[in-house]
N, C-alpha and C positions, 0 to 999 in steps of 0.2 A: 764592697757592698753587693755587687752582682754575684760574686761567688757565694756569699752567704745566702742570697735569695735562691740560688740554684740548689743549695743543700736543703733549704726549707721546703722548696717546691716538691721534693721527693718524699716528704714525711706523710705517713698515712694518718687518718683520723684516729684520735685517742678513743679507747673504749670508755663506756659510761657505766657508772655504778649507781643503782637506785636502791634506796632503802625506804620502805613504807611501813607505817604503824597505824592500824585501824582498830575501831571499836574499843577505845579506851576513854575513861572518864565519862563525862556527861551523865546520862541516866544509868550507865553501867558502873559497877563497883571497881574503880581503879583500873589495873591492868589485867585483872583475872580473866576477862573475856576478850582481851585484845588479840589481834592477829598481826604478825609482822612478815614482811616480804623483803627479801634481798634479791636484786635482779642485776645481772651483768649483760650489757649489750655492746655490740660492735657494729659500726657502720661500714658498709662495703660500697665503695664508689663504683658507679657504673658509667658507661659511655667514654671511658678512657680519660677521665678527669685528671688523674695523677700524671699520666704521661703528657697530657696537654699542658699541665702546669710546668712540668720540667722543660718541655720544648720552649714555652714562653720565657722561662727564666734563662735558658741557654741563649735565646735570641737577644737577650740584653747584653751579652758579652761583647759581640762585635760593635754594638752601638757605643759602649763605654770606651773601647779601644779607639774607635774613630774620633770620639769626642776629645779624648786625651790628646791624640795627635793633632787635631784641629786647634786645640788650645796651645800646644807647643808652637805650631806654625804662626799663630797670631802673636804669641809672645816674641818670637824671633823677629817678626815684622815690626812690632812696636819698638823693640830694641834697635833695629836698624834705622827706623825713622828718627828715634831720639839721638842715635849716634851721628847720623847725617846732620841733624840740626845742631848738635854740639860742635862738630868739625867746622861747619859753616860759621857758627857764631865765633869760634876761635880765630878763624881766618879773617872775619870782619873786624874783630878786635885788633888784630895785628895791623890791618890796613888803616883803621882809624887812628891807631897810635902813630903810624908813620905820617899820616896827614897832619896830626897835631904837632908833631916835631917840625914838619916843614912850616906850618903856620907860625910856630914860635920863632923859627929862624927869620921868617919874613918880618915879624914884628920887631925883632932886634935890628934887622937891617934898616927897616923903615925909620925907626927912632934915631938911628945913627945919621941917616940922610937928612932928617928933619933938623937935627942938631947942627949939621953942616950947612943947612939952608938949601939943600939940593932939591927938596920936595916940600910941598905944603904939609902943614900939621894934620890936615884932614886925611892924608895918605896913611899916617901912622894910626889914626883913629880907626879907619876902615880895616887896617890890618889887624888891629886888636879885636874888632868885631868878628872878623873871620876866625881868629884864634879862639875866641870864646865859643863860637859855634862848633868848631872842631873839638873843643874840650867837652862840650855837652854831648856830641855824638860819640866821642870816645867813652864817656861815662855810661852812656846808654848801652854801648857795645859790651862793656864789662858786666853790666847787669844782665844782659841777654845771655852771656856765656854762663853766668852763675845759675840762671834759671834753667838753661839747657843741662848743666851738670846735675841739678836737682831732679829734673825730669827723668834723666837716665837712671840715677841712683834709686829713685822710687820704684823702678821696675823690679829691683831685687830687694825691696823692703827697707832700704837705708833712708832714714829721715834726713841725714846730713851726708852729702857726697863724701865717699871715702877714697877718692882719687883726685889727682891734680888735673893735669891737662889731658886732652884727647890725643892719643897717639894713632896716627894712621893717615890715609889719604883718601880723598873722594874721587881720584882720577880713575874712573872705571869705563873709560871710553874704549869700547871694543866693538867687535862685530855683533850686531843685533840679529837674532834669529827671526825666521818668518813664522807665521801662524801654523802652517802645515807641519812644521817640525815639532811643535809643542802641543798641538790640539789633542793628540792621542793620550797625552799624559793626564788630561782633565778627568778621564774616567776613573782614575785611581786617587783622585783628590779626597782627603778625609771627609770633606763636606758631602761629597757624593756617596762615599762609603757609609757615612752616618745615616743618610736618608734611605739608602738602599737597605741597610741593616734594620732601620726603623720600619721599613715596609715589610721585611720578613718577620719582625716582631709583631707587627699588626696582624699579619696572616696567622701567626701562632695564636694571637688573641681571639681571632674568629673561631679557630678550632676549639679553644677553651670554652668560649661562650656556647658553642654548639653542644659541647659535651655536657653542659649544665642543663640542657633540655632533657637529658636522661635522668630519671629519678633514682636516687640512691636507695639501697636496701639495708635495713638494719635487722640483725639477728641477735636474739638474746636468750638467756637461760637463767633460772633462778630457783629459789626455794622459799616456801611459805610455811610458817609455823601457825597452825590452826589454834582455835580457842583453847586457852589453858596451856599451850605449848606442849600438849601431850601427843599431838599428831602433826604430821607435816606432809607436804606434797611438793613435787617438782613442777616447774613452769618452763615453758618455752614460748618464744614470741617472734613475730615477724612483722615488720612494718615497711611501708613504701608509699611515697606520695603519689597522688593521682593527678596527672597533668591535664586537668580539664581546661583551665583558663590561662595559666601561666606556663608557657613553654619557653620562656626566656627570649621571646621574639624581639623585644626592644633592644636588649643588649647585643643580640646577634646583628641586628640592623646597624646599630651604632658601631660595632666592630668592623663591619663591612665598609662603612663610610671612612673609618680611620685608615683602612688600607688604601682607599682611593686618595685620601688626603696625603698619605705618605708618598704615594706615587707622583702626585702633582708637585709635592715639595721637592722631590728628586729632579723632576723635569725643570722646575723653576731654578734650582741651584745649578743645574747643568747649563741652562741658558745664561744665567748670571755670570758663571765662570767663563763661558765662551765669549760673551760680550766683553767681560773684563780683560780677557787675554788680548783681544783685538785692540781695545782702548789703550791698554798699558804699552803694548808694542808700538802703537801709533805715537803715544806721548814720548816713549823712549827715542823714537826716530827724530821727533821734533827737538828734544833736548840735545841729542847727539849733533844734529845739524846746527843748532845754535852755538854749541861749544866749539865746533869746528870752525864756524864762521868767525867767532870771536878770536880764536887763536890764529886763524889764517889772515884775517883782514883787519880786525879792529885793534886788538892788543898790540901787535907790532907797530902799527901806524901811530897809535896813541903814545907808545913808548918813545918812538923816534921824535914825535912832535914835542913831547915833554923834554927830552934831552936837548933838542935844539933851542927851545925856549929858555931852558935853564942856563945854557951857555950864553945866550944873548942877554939874559938878565944879569949874570955875573959880570958881563962886559959893559953893563949900563945901557944897552941898546933897547931893552924892553922893561916895562914896569913890573912890579910885583903882582899886579892884577893879571897881567898876561901869564905870569908863572903860575898863579893860583888857578887860573882857568885851565891851563894845560894839565896841571896836577889833578884838578877836579875831573876832567875828561878821562884821564888815565885811571883814576880811582873808581869812577863809575863803571868803566869797562871791566875792571877787576872784580868789582862787586857783582856785576852781572854774571861774570864767569863763576863766581862762588855760588850764586843763587842757582844757576843752571846745573852746576856740579852736584849741589845738594839735592836738587830735583832728580837728577839722573840716578844718584845713589838710592834715593827713596823709591824711585820707580823700579830699580833692580830688585829691591826687597819686595815690592808689590808683585812683580813678575814671579818671583820664587814662591810667594804665598799662593798665587793663582794656580801655578802648576803643581803645588804641593811638595816641592823639593828644592834643594839647592843645586844649582847647575853651574859650577865654576867653569866648565868647559865652554859654555856659551861665550864667556868673556875673554877667551884666549884668542890670540891672533894679533895682527898688526893694527895700529891705530889708523 
């Protein structure tokens, strides 16, 4: 569309053809006393209007390029967010399925102990309640995964997901850069380039509006057939507007304001990106610290505790409630890890959107 506008902007005004017929009919007999004139005129633009139009049209090119790149970055970010949500939902479903399997085993064991008279019937009832709750949570996890698949598929226009499971990992725990290493990249962000190009287009609009304060000149020539078509004469003409009251002042003032508006929009975008960079890096550090803490302190201890309780339960030294509590603690720890990993994955996508590019090198290095 921009290229078509550029071609159109270079077109010159079309010539005009006038045909006049005078002194016919009325009190005069037919066309015997009529006079006809044919006149061809051409408008000549003054003040550099044509060149100003072409500059304005060309200025739209960088804006369109930046807008397309901005859209691509936004789409990539949306895909990454949807993919992270899908991976997390898939991991949650697997965890909920394991918890349901354990709950079913506990129900079976409790019912056997009730039959042997080793425990009260209420123990089996409580185990079934726990099993039913686990089944509800597992069903909800299945639905969440289906919704995540649909959300991702909609980004490429598929009404029904055309893939099965998510393949990949959310483990992106790497060295996080500092603001100083990335701040210089913000100047080349498509959002900044768009507003900067829009500012240049606004300036071209000022030049165009100023060119309209110059009045165009029309030159023409024609031929007139006099009374009875026996005689004829040539005509020439010249016309030009007189800029007494309208010198396009209002449009020029509006164009100047649009330049200021574009400049302010660029400054606001730069501030927003800079603030977003600091916030994203800060959130990344928080997520990284949480994951490291979970993996270093919480998950190993929860796993050891569960293994010890399970052994004691199999030996009859602890009840199923102790086993379920240990399992619940381990499951909550793993769910917390899944949530933080999904957040870390999404924050990485947010960071790459903020700097306007993919930076896999940032994530290289030891954990």
